[in-house]
C-alpha positions as CSV (number, residue, x, y, z in Angstrom):
1,M,186.7,5.6,114.2
2,D,185.1,7.8,116.9
3,A,182.0,6.6,118.4
4,P,178.8,8.5,118.0
5,K,177.9,11.0,120.7
6,G,176.4,9.2,123.7
7,K,177.3,5.6,122.4
8,Y,179.9,3.7,124.3
9,A,181.5,0.2,124.2
10,W,183.5,-1.5,126.8
11,T,184.7,-5.1,127.4
12,A,184.7,-7.2,130.5
13,T,186.2,-10.6,131.3
14,V,184.3,-13.4,132.9
15,G,186.2,-14.8,135.8
16,A,186.3,-18.3,137.0
17,K,183.2,-17.6,139.4
18,G,181.2,-16.2,136.6
19,Q,181.6,-12.7,137.7
20,I,182.5,-9.6,135.5
21,V,183.8,-6.2,136.5
22,I,182.0,-3.4,135.0
23,P,184.6,-0.8,133.8
24,R,185.0,2.3,135.9
25,E,184.0,4.5,133.1
26,A,180.7,2.7,132.8
27,R,180.1,2.7,136.6
28,K,180.7,6.4,136.7
29,L,178.6,7.2,133.7
30,F,175.6,5.2,134.9
31,D,176.2,5.9,138.7
32,I,176.6,2.2,139.6
33,Q,177.6,2.0,143.2
34,P,178.8,-0.9,145.3
35,G,175.8,-2.8,146.6
36,D,173.5,-1.8,143.6
37,T,171.4,-4.5,142.1
38,L,171.7,-4.7,138.4
39,I,169.2,-6.1,136.0
40,L,170.3,-8.3,133.2
41,L,167.9,-8.8,130.1
42,G,168.6,-11.7,127.9
43,D,167.4,-12.6,124.4
44,E,168.8,-15.8,122.8
45,T,169.0,-14.0,119.5
46,H,170.3,-10.5,120.5
47,G,172.2,-11.3,123.6
48,I,172.4,-9.7,127.1
49,A,171.6,-6.1,128.0
50,I,172.2,-4.2,131.2
51,P,170.1,-1.1,131.2
52,P,170.8,1.9,133.4
53,K,168.5,1.5,136.5
54,A,166.8,4.9,135.7
55,T,165.5,3.6,132.3
56,F,164.9,0.0,133.3
57,S,161.0,0.3,133.4
58,A,161.0,1.8,129.8
59,Y,163.2,-1.0,128.6
60,F,161.0,-3.6,130.4
61,H,157.9,-2.3,128.7
62,H,159.5,-2.0,125.4
63,I,160.9,-5.6,125.4
64,F,158.2,-7.4,127.2
65,G,155.3,-5.4,126.3
66,G,153.3,-3.1,128.4
67,A,149.9,-3.8,130.0
68,E,147.3,-4.0,127.2
69,T,144.3,-1.9,127.6
């Protein structure tokens, strides 16, 4: 089955120290460079998300709610 345009899935293995390697294709697609800091968002029901750094603010406000006015 082909993935819908713009949708991707990769796998990563957790090493003995709890580290994962982000697949090269994902690093290239999201311009993840050595030394970059990534944000991991966790939800006990839905799991873990690692949003692209350019869209983190939008994800944060969507998940945790923006400032109420």
